[in-house]
C-alpha angles and dihedrals in degrees: 000000000000120000116264105228120189126187109203101190112012102148100092091050094044119015087169106290099096134044132258091203095105087063097034093061090070099062147314104329127203117181125199119188092213136356124207118213093254091053098051101088094046094049095043095046111124094008117135091188128039125189117195143156113189101358107114117235114191134177093265091058094045090051088062094048104071094168095056114113105151137039119188114194110210093215142048095255114069104180090120089074124068093231096183092053090048091052091050088055094046093250115147115222122196135178139194105255098187135008110120105051096125094038093054094042091052091049090053088052091049090053092049092049093046090053096049097038104031092217097163094044093052095042089053091048092051093049091048089057102255094126092047092060098035118121093219133054092245138020138181126214097184135032110277120204143158126255094211109104093020123116119247115201117199120195104203117019101207125128095303094040090053091049089052090048091054092051092046092050090048088056091052098258125146106238125211127172143187122207130154089215099047107196095211096169092052093050097055091105094047130078095227122145119211114229138164121266094252093052091047094055091044096048108035125097088195123030114195120189119218103152128115122256110256133150087267095052098041105121089359087159103060137150092281095052093043088052094062095049122104115267089237093050128124122213117208125190122183094145118069128339098224090062084085130062099229097203092047092050094046089050092048092051093049091049095045093241087141128015099238153326132228115197134181095174134049133188092253120034121230092024125222117255087249095058107139095229095055090069098036116114121248092015119134113198125186122186102254093284102133088105095041104096110130091237091054092049091050089052090049090052092050094047090049088053091046090051090051093048091049091052093049089051091054096252105098116199131200091018114176123214 
């Protein structure tokens, strides 16, 4: 009997521009764009394999799914699944450890460039007619500056952090980084200086966060750390929203403690209309799309299929514990 494979929330991975066939070849596939909590048990009933991204799967749900043997998380983070409960029930849980390195690193670069060049602001001004009525042949609405010669500070120098470091170095930036697990052998080809966290926040013109969310890094960027940053500094977060204390950052932006922030992640997604950072000045916010390049999503799809195939062959890969 073929495996019954159910995708609970496939829309963000594939809104229709890539193909589910790498997964479909491994069994009878049913794809749901989104699954509400009260729909989960009905949709997952009889499935031996579930694929999900943000749909929570707790022990109570697994207890009512006796056929379930495999859960493939369509992301790197897997906190939506009660992994310990899954293990106790003999359910294998896998994730996608890497797929969007270049996509995220390029988004970080786009945020840096937007901040220092103001492309969107000036394009909007031109289209609203401001250039047409301007007395001069050019005008600037925001400060415009070069990144070459500036210091880029990277918190977490894993795959994405290293990709960002390469781009920063290529633009002539001095790159410093802080990581508790300094991958010295993998940094031999990069001109990255290791510094402490305090020195990084004090010295960097751009601070880019690429560390995991742990109890130690929760609200890593707080009022104290914002207070030691340069007044011209930019803070970028494409990692995890709770790394930043929202209220502290909003306050710092309003007071001009730092020059700006560029965020692709927030602590609650989607945010409420009253989120403090949506009204903060000099704060660029994009809707968690750093990973979203079509090529990255196609890689994610293929790795999800490879994980499933490895499990079905009795050699599970990318198992989380």
